[in-house]
PyMOL CGO cylinders between C-alpha atoms (Angstrom):
from pymol import cmd
from pymol.cgo import CYLINDER

trace = [
    CYLINDER, 0.23, 0.04, -0.08, 3.23, 2.20, 0.88, 0.3, 1, 1, 1, 1, 1, 1,
    CYLINDER, 3.23, 2.20, 0.88, 4.14, 1.65, -2.73, 0.3, 1, 1, 1, 1, 1, 1,
    CYLINDER, 4.14, 1.65, -2.73, 0.56, 2.50, -4.21, 0.3, 1, 1, 1, 1, 1, 1,
    CYLINDER, 0.56, 2.50, -4.21, 0.47, 5.72, -2.39, 0.3, 1, 1, 1, 1, 1, 1,
    CYLINDER, 0.47, 5.72, -2.39, 4.26, 6.86, -3.54, 0.3, 1, 1, 1, 1, 1, 1,
    CYLINDER, 4.26, 6.86, -3.54, 3.27, 6.28, -6.94, 0.3, 1, 1, 1, 1, 1, 1,
    CYLINDER, 3.27, 6.28, -6.94, 0.17, 8.13, -7.02, 0.3, 1, 1, 1, 1, 1, 1,
    CYLINDER, 0.17, 8.13, -7.02, 2.30, 11.46, -5.95, 0.3, 1, 1, 1, 1, 1, 1,
    CYLINDER, 2.30, 11.46, -5.95, 3.84, 10.91, -9.15, 0.3, 1, 1, 1, 1, 1, 1,
    CYLINDER, 3.84, 10.91, -9.15, 1.02, 11.95, -10.59, 0.3, 1, 1, 1, 1, 1, 1,
    CYLINDER, 1.02, 11.95, -10.59, 0.01, 8.25, -12.15, 0.3, 1, 1, 1, 1, 1, 1,
    CYLINDER, 0.01, 8.25, -12.15, -3.37, 7.46, -12.17, 0.3, 1, 1, 1, 1, 1, 1,
    CYLINDER, -3.37, 7.46, -12.17, -5.03, 4.77, -9.51, 0.3, 1, 1, 1, 1, 1, 1,
    CYLINDER, -5.03, 4.77, -9.51, -4.83, 2.35, -11.79, 0.3, 1, 1, 1, 1, 1, 1,
    CYLINDER, -4.83, 2.35, -11.79, -1.49, 2.96, -12.98, 0.3, 1, 1, 1, 1, 1, 1,
    CYLINDER, -1.49, 2.96, -12.98, -0.25, 3.33, -9.17, 0.3, 1, 1, 1, 1, 1, 1,
    CYLINDER, -0.25, 3.33, -9.17, -2.29, 0.13, -8.24, 0.3, 1, 1, 1, 1, 1, 1,
    CYLINDER, -2.29, 0.13, -8.24, -0.36, -2.01, -11.29, 0.3, 1, 1, 1, 1, 1, 1,
    CYLINDER, -0.36, -2.01, -11.29, 2.84, -0.77, -10.33, 0.3, 1, 1, 1, 1, 1, 1,
    CYLINDER, 2.84, -0.77, -10.33, 2.22, -1.46, -6.67, 0.3, 1, 1, 1, 1, 1, 1,
    CYLINDER, 2.22, -1.46, -6.67, 1.29, -4.95, -7.65, 0.3, 1, 1, 1, 1, 1, 1,
    CYLINDER, 1.29, -4.95, -7.65, 3.68, -5.63, -10.30, 0.3, 1, 1, 1, 1, 1, 1,
    CYLINDER, 3.68, -5.63, -10.30, 6.19, -4.76, -7.66, 0.3, 1, 1, 1, 1, 1, 1,
    CYLINDER, 6.19, -4.76, -7.66, 5.20, -7.29, -5.45, 0.3, 1, 1, 1, 1, 1, 1,
    CYLINDER, 5.20, -7.29, -5.45, 4.71, -10.17, -8.17, 0.3, 1, 1, 1, 1, 1, 1,
    CYLINDER, 4.71, -10.17, -8.17, 8.00, -9.46, -9.65, 0.3, 1, 1, 1, 1, 1, 1,
    CYLINDER, 8.00, -9.46, -9.65, 9.69, -9.74, -5.97, 0.3, 1, 1, 1, 1, 1, 1,
    CYLINDER, 9.69, -9.74, -5.97, 11.00, -6.37, -5.54, 0.3, 1, 1, 1, 1, 1, 1,
    CYLINDER, 11.00, -6.37, -5.54, 9.37, -6.25, -2.36, 0.3, 1, 1, 1, 1, 1, 1,
    CYLINDER, 9.37, -6.25, -2.36, 9.92, -9.00, 0.50, 0.3, 1, 1, 1, 1, 1, 1,
    CYLINDER, 9.92, -9.00, 0.50, 10.68, -9.30, 4.15, 0.3, 1, 1, 1, 1, 1, 1,
    CYLINDER, 10.68, -9.30, 4.15, 13.91, -9.81, 5.44, 0.3, 1, 1, 1, 1, 1, 1,
    CYLINDER, 13.91, -9.81, 5.44, 15.17, -9.92, 9.16, 0.3, 1, 1, 1, 1, 1, 1,
    CYLINDER, 15.17, -9.92, 9.16, 12.05, -8.26, 10.41, 0.3, 1, 1, 1, 1, 1, 1,
    CYLINDER, 12.05, -8.26, 10.41, 11.95, -5.27, 7.90, 0.3, 1, 1, 1, 1, 1, 1,
    CYLINDER, 11.95, -5.27, 7.90, 9.88, -4.94, 4.92, 0.3, 1, 1, 1, 1, 1, 1,
    CYLINDER, 9.88, -4.94, 4.92, 11.22, -3.56, 1.92, 0.3, 1, 1, 1, 1, 1, 1,
    CYLINDER, 11.22, -3.56, 1.92, 9.91, -2.18, -1.53, 0.3, 1, 1, 1, 1, 1, 1,
    CYLINDER, 9.91, -2.18, -1.53, 11.39, -0.14, -4.01, 0.3, 1, 1, 1, 1, 1, 1,
    CYLINDER, 11.39, -0.14, -4.01, 11.84, 3.40, -2.38, 0.3, 1, 1, 1, 1, 1, 1,
    CYLINDER, 11.84, 3.40, -2.38, 11.38, 2.50, 1.11, 0.3, 1, 1, 1, 1, 1, 1,
    CYLINDER, 11.38, 2.50, 1.11, 11.59, -0.13, 4.26, 0.3, 1, 1, 1, 1, 1, 1,
    CYLINDER, 11.59, -0.13, 4.26, 9.72, -0.22, 7.09, 0.3, 1, 1, 1, 1, 1, 1,
    CYLINDER, 9.72, -0.22, 7.09, 10.53, -2.18, 10.30, 0.3, 1, 1, 1, 1, 1, 1,
    CYLINDER, 10.53, -2.18, 10.30, 8.40, -4.40, 11.36, 0.3, 1, 1, 1, 1, 1, 1,
    CYLINDER, 8.40, -4.40, 11.36, 7.56, -4.76, 15.53, 0.3, 1, 1, 1, 1, 1, 1,
    CYLINDER, 7.56, -4.76, 15.53, 8.93, -7.53, 17.24, 0.3, 1, 1, 1, 1, 1, 1,
    CYLINDER, 8.93, -7.53, 17.24, 6.05, -9.97, 17.34, 0.3, 1, 1, 1, 1, 1, 1,
    CYLINDER, 6.05, -9.97, 17.34, 5.85, -9.51, 13.80, 0.3, 1, 1, 1, 1, 1, 1,
    CYLINDER, 5.85, -9.51, 13.80, 9.80, -9.80, 12.37, 0.3, 1, 1, 1, 1, 1, 1,
    CYLINDER, 9.80, -9.80, 12.37, 10.93, -12.68, 10.84, 0.3, 1, 1, 1, 1, 1, 1,
    CYLINDER, 10.93, -12.68, 10.84, 14.14, -13.56, 10.95, 0.3, 1, 1, 1, 1, 1, 1,
    CYLINDER, 14.14, -13.56, 10.95, 14.24, -14.91, 7.39, 0.3, 1, 1, 1, 1, 1, 1,
    CYLINDER, 14.24, -14.91, 7.39, 13.46, -13.81, 3.78, 0.3, 1, 1, 1, 1, 1, 1,
    CYLINDER, 13.46, -13.81, 3.78, 10.12, -14.04, 2.85, 0.3, 1, 1, 1, 1, 1, 1,
    CYLINDER, 10.12, -14.04, 2.85, 9.35, -13.53, -0.69, 0.3, 1, 1, 1, 1, 1, 1,
    CYLINDER, 9.35, -13.53, -0.69, 5.34, -11.67, -1.32, 0.3, 1, 1, 1, 1, 1, 1,
    CYLINDER, 5.34, -11.67, -1.32, 5.60, -12.79, -4.93, 0.3, 1, 1, 1, 1, 1, 1,
    CYLINDER, 5.60, -12.79, -4.93, 2.49, -15.03, -4.20, 0.3, 1, 1, 1, 1, 1, 1,
    CYLINDER, 2.49, -15.03, -4.20, -1.08, -13.77, -5.55, 0.3, 1, 1, 1, 1, 1, 1,
    CYLINDER, -1.08, -13.77, -5.55, -2.31, -14.23, -1.72, 0.3, 1, 1, 1, 1, 1, 1,
    CYLINDER, -2.31, -14.23, -1.72, -0.23, -10.79, -0.93, 0.3, 1, 1, 1, 1, 1, 1,
    CYLINDER, -0.23, -10.79, -0.93, -1.00, -8.67, -4.26, 0.3, 1, 1, 1, 1, 1, 1,
    CYLINDER, -1.00, -8.67, -4.26, -4.38, -10.20, -5.71, 0.3, 1, 1, 1, 1, 1, 1,
    CYLINDER, -4.38, -10.20, -5.71, -6.94, -9.00, -3.36, 0.3, 1, 1, 1, 1, 1, 1,
    CYLINDER, -6.94, -9.00, -3.36, -6.49, -5.05, -3.89, 0.3, 1, 1, 1, 1, 1, 1,
    CYLINDER, -6.49, -5.05, -3.89, -8.42, -4.13, -6.50, 0.3, 1, 1, 1, 1, 1, 1,
    CYLINDER, -8.42, -4.13, -6.50, -9.52, -0.79, -8.16, 0.3, 1, 1, 1, 1, 1, 1,
    CYLINDER, -9.52, -0.79, -8.16, -13.44, 0.71, -7.90, 0.3, 1, 1, 1, 1, 1, 1,
    CYLINDER, -13.44, 0.71, -7.90, -14.50, 3.51, -8.93, 0.3, 1, 1, 1, 1, 1, 1,
    CYLINDER, -14.50, 3.51, -8.93, -12.81, 6.18, -10.90, 0.3, 1, 1, 1, 1, 1, 1,
    CYLINDER, -12.81, 6.18, -10.90, -9.42, 5.13, -12.07, 0.3, 1, 1, 1, 1, 1, 1,
    CYLINDER, -9.42, 5.13, -12.07, -8.24, 8.53, -12.41, 0.3, 1, 1, 1, 1, 1, 1,
]
cmd.load_cgo(trace, "trace")
């Protein structure tokens, strides 16, 4: 979601921002490693109860397919 809003700040349409965020996940550009979520252009440290010591890929559609555009795509 952070990547989605970063894309919106760059004057893209909502539909294109969603597409870019989904592609980043599907292509493996966003992942969790050692308790930190990484995505193109940023990172976020997770709370200790959510921290994962190994690298976890977020490519599976489980992580990105639920987000859909409803209403005006602009």
